[in-house]
LOBA-999514 format. One record per atom (N, C-alpha, C, O): residue number from 1; residue in one letter; x negated, y negated, z negated. Coordinates in Angstrom, 3 decimals. Layout:
<nodes>
   i aa       xx       yy       zz
 NUM  A        X        Y        Z
...
</nodes>
This chain:
<nodes>
   i aa       xx       yy       zz
   1  M   17.945  -57.944    9.402
   1  M   19.192  -57.298    9.069
   1  M   20.135  -58.327    8.482
   1  M   19.760  -59.108    7.607
   2  E   21.319  -58.320    8.955
   2  E   22.339  -59.201    8.428
   2  E   23.270  -58.362    7.573
   2  E   23.723  -57.299    7.996
   3  K   23.555  -58.837    6.379
   3  K   24.418  -58.097    5.466
   3  K   25.637  -58.940    5.161
   3  K   25.525  -60.127    4.853
   4  D   26.809  -58.318    5.250
   4  D   28.071  -58.966    4.935
   4  D   28.797  -58.047    3.964
   4  D   29.499  -57.127    4.384
   5  G   28.631  -58.293    2.666
   5  G   29.220  -57.411    1.668
   5  G   28.563  -56.038    1.735
   5  G   27.353  -55.905    1.555
   6  D   29.369  -55.032    1.994
   6  D   28.864  -53.663    2.102
   6  D   28.596  -53.261    3.550
   6  D   28.465  -52.074    3.850
   7  K   28.515  -54.235    4.442
   7  K   28.280  -53.954    5.860
   7  K   26.883  -54.411    6.255
   7  K   26.500  -55.557    6.019
   8  L   26.132  -53.503    6.858
   8  L   24.807  -53.821    7.375
   8  L   24.892  -53.828    8.887
   8  L   25.156  -52.798    9.507
   9  Y   24.667  -54.991    9.482
   9  Y   24.781  -55.131   10.928
   9  Y   23.473  -54.760   11.606
   9  Y   22.427  -55.350   11.333
  10  L   23.545  -53.767   12.501
  10  L   22.397  -53.399   13.317
  10  L   22.364  -54.243   14.581
  10  L   21.294  -54.559   15.101
  11  S   23.542  -54.604   15.069
  11  S   23.673  -55.432   16.272
  11  S   25.018  -56.142   16.186
  11  S   25.762  -55.959   15.222
  12  D   25.325  -56.942   17.180
  12  D   26.611  -57.638   17.193
  12  D   27.779  -56.672   17.263
  12  D   28.876  -56.984   16.799
  13  N   27.547  -55.494   17.844
  13  N   28.655  -54.557   18.030
  13  N   28.532  -53.272   17.213
  13  N   29.284  -52.324   17.443
  14  C   27.597  -53.225   16.266
  14  C   27.412  -52.009   15.478
  14  C   27.006  -52.348   14.052
  14  C   26.055  -53.096   13.825
  15  Y   27.744  -51.785   13.088
  15  Y   27.362  -51.968   11.694
  15  Y   27.614  -50.698   10.893
  15  Y   28.400  -49.832   11.276
  16  I   26.915  -50.622    9.767
  16  I   27.072  -49.518    8.834
  16  I   27.927  -50.033    7.688
  16  I   27.587  -51.036    7.059
  17  D   29.023  -49.362    7.416
  17  D   29.877  -49.714    6.288
  17  D   29.491  -48.791    5.132
  17  D   29.873  -47.621    5.109
  18  L   28.735  -49.324    4.178
  18  L   28.213  -48.521    3.079
  18  L   29.311  -48.055    2.125
  18  L   29.212  -46.973    1.546
  19  E   30.342  -48.856    1.963
  19  E   31.430  -48.476    1.058
  19  E   32.281  -47.358    1.666
  19  E   32.614  -46.392    0.980
  20  Q   32.626  -47.484    2.926
  20  Q   33.476  -46.492    3.588
  20  Q   32.692  -45.297    4.130
  20  Q   33.272  -44.311    4.585
  21  E   31.358  -45.403    4.073
  21  E   30.463  -44.366    4.578
  21  E   30.764  -44.002    6.037
  21  E   31.019  -42.850    6.388
  22  M   30.719  -45.048    6.859
  22  M   30.946  -44.855    8.283
  22  M   30.167  -45.876    9.086
  22  M   29.646  -46.857    8.554
  23  V   30.105  -45.620   10.367
  23  V   29.506  -46.549   11.318
  23  V   30.635  -47.067   12.193
  23  V   31.517  -46.310   12.601
  24  V   30.601  -48.366   12.479
  24  V   31.573  -48.962   13.396
  24  V   30.774  -49.502   14.576
  24  V   29.878  -50.333   14.421
  25  K   31.127  -49.006   15.758
  25  K   30.443  -49.436   16.977
  25  K   31.481  -49.785   18.023
  25  K   32.398  -49.009   18.288
  26  N   31.330  -50.950   18.611
  26  N   32.294  -51.438   19.601
  26  N   33.713  -51.397   19.044
  26  N   34.652  -51.006   19.737
  27  T   33.856  -51.801   17.798
  27  T   35.108  -51.856   17.030
  27  T   35.718  -50.489   16.724
  27  T   36.806  -50.425   16.151
  28  L   35.053  -49.404   17.089
  28  L   35.585  -48.065   16.834
  28  L   34.849  -47.420   15.665
  28  L   33.637  -47.217   15.725
  29  P   35.588  -47.097   14.594
  29  P   34.938  -46.432   13.464
  29  P   34.625  -44.978   13.797
  29  P   35.393  -44.304   14.483
  30  T   33.502  -44.516   13.308
  30  T   33.131  -43.125   13.480
  30  T   32.600  -42.624   12.142
  30  T   31.761  -43.268   11.512
  31  S   33.084  -41.501   11.732
  31  S   32.628  -40.962   10.451
  31  S   31.363  -40.145   10.669
  31  S   31.087  -39.661   11.767
  32  L   30.615  -40.009    9.600
  32  L   29.409  -39.199    9.617
  32  L   29.569  -38.108    8.574
  32  L   30.352  -38.242    7.633
  33  S   28.824  -37.029    8.747
  33  S   28.829  -36.006    7.715
  33  S   28.171  -36.591    6.471
  33  S   27.494  -37.617    6.541
  34  R   28.369  -35.951    5.365
  34  R   27.777  -36.409    4.104
  34  R   26.250  -36.482    4.224
  34  R   25.628  -37.438    3.761
  35  I   25.667  -35.474    4.843
  35  I   24.217  -35.431    5.022
  35  I   23.758  -36.565    5.937
  35  I   22.796  -37.265    5.620
  36  Q   24.437  -36.750    7.064
  36  Q   24.075  -37.818    7.986
  36  Q   24.119  -39.169    7.279
  36  Q   23.235  -40.005    7.469
  37  F   25.150  -39.379    6.466
  37  F   25.248  -40.674    5.813
  37  F   24.178  -40.844    4.741
  37  F   23.675  -41.953    4.556
  38  R   23.822  -39.795    4.040
  38  R   22.744  -39.896    3.037
  38  R   21.434  -40.303    3.717
  38  R   20.695  -41.141    3.199
  39  I   21.154  -39.713    4.864
  39  I   19.945  -40.072    5.617
  39  I   20.009  -41.543    6.021
  39  I   19.053  -42.291    5.815
  40  L   21.130  -41.949    6.591
  40  L   21.285  -43.330    7.058
  40  L   21.211  -44.317    5.897
  40  L   20.604  -45.380    6.028
  41  R   21.815  -43.981    4.774
  41  R   21.771  -44.860    3.599
  41  R   20.322  -45.044    3.120
  41  R   19.908  -46.160    2.807
  42  Y   19.566  -43.960    3.065
  42  Y   18.171  -44.056    2.606
  42  Y   17.347  -44.913    3.558
  42  Y   16.535  -45.732    3.126
  43  L   17.561  -44.720    4.849
  43  L   16.851  -45.548    5.829
  43  L   17.256  -47.015    5.699
  43  L   16.420  -47.909    5.826
  44  A   18.551  -47.260    5.442
  44  A   19.033  -48.638    5.276
  44  A   18.431  -49.279    4.026
  44  A   18.143  -50.476    4.020
  45  Q   18.241  -48.489    2.970
  45  Q   17.628  -49.011    1.749
  45  Q   16.169  -49.412    1.984
  45  Q   15.609  -50.223    1.246
  46  H   15.571  -48.837    3.013
  46  H   14.174  -49.122    3.347
  46  H   14.071  -49.812    4.717
  46  H   13.076  -49.670    5.429
  47  M   15.104  -50.545    5.057
  47  M   15.210  -51.203    6.359
  47  M   13.916  -51.918    6.722
  47  M   13.371  -52.697    5.940
  48  G   13.439  -51.630    7.931
  48  G   12.254  -52.301    8.430
  48  G   10.939  -51.669    8.002
  48  G    9.868  -52.142    8.383
  49  H   11.014  -50.600    7.211
  49  H    9.807  -49.915    6.732
  49  H    9.877  -48.438    7.105
  49  H   10.926  -47.814    6.947
  50  P    8.798  -47.879    7.589
  50  P    8.810  -46.445    7.921
  50  P    9.046  -45.591    6.682
  50  P    8.524  -45.871    5.603
  51  V    9.836  -44.554    6.861
  51  V   10.121  -43.590    5.800
  51  V    9.642  -42.238    6.297
  51  V    9.959  -41.832    7.415
  52  S    8.885  -41.545    5.473
  52  S    8.357  -40.251    5.899
  52  S    9.470  -39.213    5.987
  52  S   10.476  -39.295    5.282
  53  S    9.272  -38.252    6.853
  53  S   10.221  -37.143    6.977
  53  S   10.359  -36.426    5.641
  53  S   11.459  -36.035    5.249
  54  E    9.234  -36.255    4.942
  54  E    9.253  -35.571    3.650
  54  E   10.114  -36.318    2.639
  54  E   10.877  -35.697    1.899
  55  D   10.001  -37.654    2.597
  55  D   10.820  -38.442    1.674
  55  D   12.301  -38.331    2.030
  55  D   13.148  -38.214    1.144
  56  L   12.611  -38.366    3.322
  56  L   14.006  -38.216    3.747
  56  L   14.565  -36.857    3.341
  56  L   15.696  -36.759    2.866
  57  I   13.780  -35.832    3.527
  57  I   14.228  -34.476    3.165
  57  I   14.427  -34.377    1.651
  57  I   15.444  -33.853    1.195
  58  R   13.457  -34.880    0.864
  58  R   13.576  -34.828   -0.600
  58  R   14.810  -35.586   -1.082
  58  R   15.549  -35.095   -1.936
  59  Y   15.033  -36.786   -0.533
  59  Y   16.169  -37.597   -0.947
  59  Y   17.490  -36.937   -0.558
  59  Y   18.438  -36.918   -1.343
  60  T   17.543  -36.407    0.638
  60  T   18.801  -35.884    1.175
  60  T   19.162  -34.517    0.619
  60  T   20.311  -34.285    0.242
  61  W   18.201  -33.617    0.564
  61  W   18.487  -32.235    0.179
  61  W   17.919  -31.827   -1.173
  61  W   18.252  -30.759   -1.687
  62  G   17.069  -32.662   -1.752
  62  G   16.481  -32.347   -3.050
  62  G   15.033  -31.920   -2.936
  62  G   14.577  -31.518   -1.865
  63  P   14.296  -32.011   -4.063
  63  P   12.854  -31.768   -4.039
  63  P   12.459  -30.316   -3.727
  63  P   11.346  -30.073   -3.261
  64  A   13.334  -29.372   -3.972
  64  A   12.993  -27.969   -3.728
  64  A   13.525  -27.473   -2.382
  64  A   13.559  -26.269   -2.129
  65  S   13.936  -28.396   -1.531
  65  S   14.551  -28.039   -0.258
  65  S   13.577  -27.331    0.682
  65  S   12.380  -27.619    0.698
  66  L   14.116  -26.408    1.454
  66  L   13.338  -25.716    2.478
  66  L   13.686  -26.225    3.875
  66  L   13.326  -25.598    4.872
  67  V   14.386  -27.364    3.952
  67  V   14.751  -27.961    5.237
  67  V   13.475  -28.395    5.951
  67  V   12.580  -28.986    5.346
  68  S   13.406  -28.093    7.242
  68  S   12.218  -28.429    8.019
  68  S   12.367  -29.790    8.700
  68  S   13.459  -30.356    8.769
  69  K   11.253  -30.292    9.195
  69  K   11.276  -31.538    9.964
  69  K   12.104  -31.370   11.232
  69  K   12.745  -32.319   11.684
  70  D   12.095  -30.174   11.808
  70  D   12.896  -29.925   13.010
  70  D   14.387  -30.036   12.702
  70  D   15.150  -30.564   13.511
  71  E   14.802  -29.544   11.541
  71  E   16.212  -29.660   11.144
  71  E   16.574  -31.120   10.899
  71  E   17.657  -31.565   11.280
  72  L   15.674  -31.865   10.267
  72  L   15.901  -33.296   10.062
  72  L   16.065  -33.996   11.393
  72  L   16.930  -34.859   11.538
  73  Y   15.247  -33.635   12.366
  73  Y   15.302  -34.240   13.698
  73  Y   16.691  -34.071   14.329
  73  Y   17.184  -34.975   15.004
  74  V   17.311  -32.921   14.108
  74  V   18.668  -32.681   14.631
  74  V   19.631  -33.701   14.021
  74  V   20.451  -34.283   14.732
  75  Y   19.535  -33.915   12.727
  75  Y   20.405  -34.892   12.068
  75  Y   20.120  -36.311   12.554
  75  Y   21.048  -37.094   12.757
  76  I   18.869  -36.639   12.739
  76  I   18.490  -37.967   13.242
  76  I   19.139  -38.201   14.611
  76  I   19.669  -39.281   14.871
  77  N   19.097  -37.197   15.479
  77  N   19.703  -37.338   16.803
  77  N   21.212  -37.500   16.721
  77  N   21.798  -38.236   17.515
  78  R   21.841  -36.831   15.781
  78  R   23.292  -36.994   15.615
  78  R   23.638  -38.400   15.144
  78  R   24.649  -38.970   15.552
  79  I   22.793  -38.952   14.284
  79  I   23.000  -40.340   13.852
  79  I   22.780  -41.280   15.033
  79  I   23.545  -42.224   15.230
  80  R   21.747  -41.025   15.808
  80  R   21.492  -41.863   16.990
  80  R   22.672  -41.830   17.955
  80  R   22.987  -42.840   18.584
  81  D   23.315  -40.693   18.073
  81  D   24.504  -40.605   18.933
  81  D   25.566  -41.609   18.505
  81  D   26.342  -42.084   19.334
  82  R   25.603  -41.932   17.222
  82  R   26.626  -42.826   16.700
  82  R   26.229  -44.303   16.745
  82  R   27.090  -45.175   16.870
  83  I   24.925  -44.584   16.642
  83  I   24.537  -45.999   16.529
  83  I   23.829  -46.555   17.759
  83  I   23.796  -47.770   17.957
  84  E   23.274  -45.700   18.567
  84  E   22.494  -46.151   19.728
  84  E   23.343  -46.141   20.995
  84  E   24.275  -45.346   21.122
  85  D   23.012  -47.028   21.927
  85  D   23.640  -46.981   23.247
  85  D   23.072  -45.813   24.044
  85  D   23.779  -45.186   24.833
  86  D   21.803  -45.529   23.833
  86  D   21.122  -44.422   24.511
  86  D   20.165  -43.790   23.510
  86  D   19.111  -44.357   23.222
  87  R   20.515  -42.629   22.979
  87  R   19.688  -42.042   21.922
  87  R   18.297  -41.658   22.413
  87  R   17.384  -41.497   21.603
  88  R   18.120  -41.509   23.722
  88  R   16.800  -41.185   24.263
  88  R   15.876  -42.408   24.285
  88  R   14.654  -42.275   24.365
  89  N   16.469  -43.581   24.213
  89  N   15.721  -44.843   24.150
  89  N   16.256  -45.668   22.984
  89  N   16.880  -46.709   23.195
  90  P   16.020  -45.214   21.765
  90  P   16.622  -45.883   20.602
  90  P   16.067  -47.286   20.370
  90  P   14.899  -47.576   20.630
  91  R   16.955  -48.142   19.870
  91  R   16.570  -49.506   19.514
  91  R   16.611  -49.729   18.012
  91  R   15.937  -50.629   17.510
  92  Y   17.382  -48.936   17.284
  92  Y   17.608  -49.174   15.858
  92  Y   17.015  -48.090   14.963
  92  Y   16.437  -48.402   13.922
  93  L   17.147  -46.842   15.344
  93  L   16.599  -45.736   14.557
  93  L   15.417  -45.160   15.326
  93  L   15.576  -44.357   16.245
  94  L   14.232  -45.594   14.922
  94  L   13.026  -45.298   15.677
  94  L   12.192  -44.206   15.012
  94  L   12.165  -44.084   13.788
  95  S   11.518  -43.419   15.839
  95  S   10.526  -42.463   15.355
  95  S    9.198  -43.194   15.265
  95  S    8.818  -43.920   16.184
  96  V    8.497  -43.002   14.162
  96  V    7.182  -43.597   13.979
  96  V    6.186  -42.445   13.947
  96  V    6.097  -41.706   12.966
  97  R    5.453  -42.309   15.017
  97  R    4.528  -41.183   15.182
  97  R    3.616  -41.026   13.966
  97  R    2.975  -41.976   13.517
  98  G    3.580  -39.808   13.455
  98  G    2.726  -39.494   12.323
  98  G    3.240  -39.970   10.977
  98  G    2.605  -39.725    9.952
  99  M    4.402  -40.658   10.965
  99  M    4.932  -41.193    9.706
  99  M    6.327  -40.683    9.401
  99  M    6.557  -40.107    8.337
 100  G    7.256  -40.885   10.315
 100  G    8.643  -40.515   10.055
 100  G    9.582  -41.361   10.887
 100  G    9.511  -41.369   12.116
 101  Y   10.469  -42.078   10.197
 101  Y   11.516  -42.827   10.883
 101  Y   11.647  -44.225   10.297
 101  Y   11.292  -44.487    9.148
 102  L   12.172  -45.112   11.138
 102  L   12.335  -46.516   10.762
 102  L   13.687  -46.984   11.287
 102  L   14.017  -46.787   12.457
 103  L   14.463  -47.606   10.405
 103  L   15.715  -48.225   10.815
 103  L   15.491  -49.720   10.826
 103  L   15.026  -50.300    9.845
 104  H   15.828  -50.341   11.948
 104  H   15.697  -51.799   11.985
 104  H   16.877  -52.390   12.704
 104  H   17.497  -51.763   13.562
 105  A   17.173  -53.628   12.327
 105  A   18.359  -54.315   12.838
 105  A   18.012  -55.097   14.086
 105  A   16.868  -55.130   14.540
 106  R   19.038  -55.719   14.618
 106  R   18.886  -56.520   15.837
 106  R   17.787  -57.544   15.672
 106  R   17.469  -57.982   14.567
 107  D   17.227  -57.905   16.784
 107  D   16.199  -58.946   16.781
 107  D   16.872  -60.276   16.464
 107  D   17.906  -60.617   17.038
 108  E   16.280  -61.004   15.559
 108  E   16.849  -62.296   15.156
 108  E   16.153  -63.406   15.911
 108  E   16.478  -64.579   15.722
</nodes>
């Protein structure tokens, strides 16, 4: 992961702007919902390490949340729509079978 101030670069053409709470891809800024950005921020804080669905739900919605893994999956796909070239074949926001999700940056 390459970091430039408050920008985390996933690839040459896509970065997360942590201060502005947006993703910029192909020079076009796209905003995320508050929930989507909380998920993305938590994954970015754990860049390169799998994060369990349960931890994402607790962080995003709180410890007493009744949000299901299926609902989280919907949000993950919406984030993939913003950062991936093809959300069906993700390169940056990956599912880790039996664990949760992993955000990783471009190959160095």
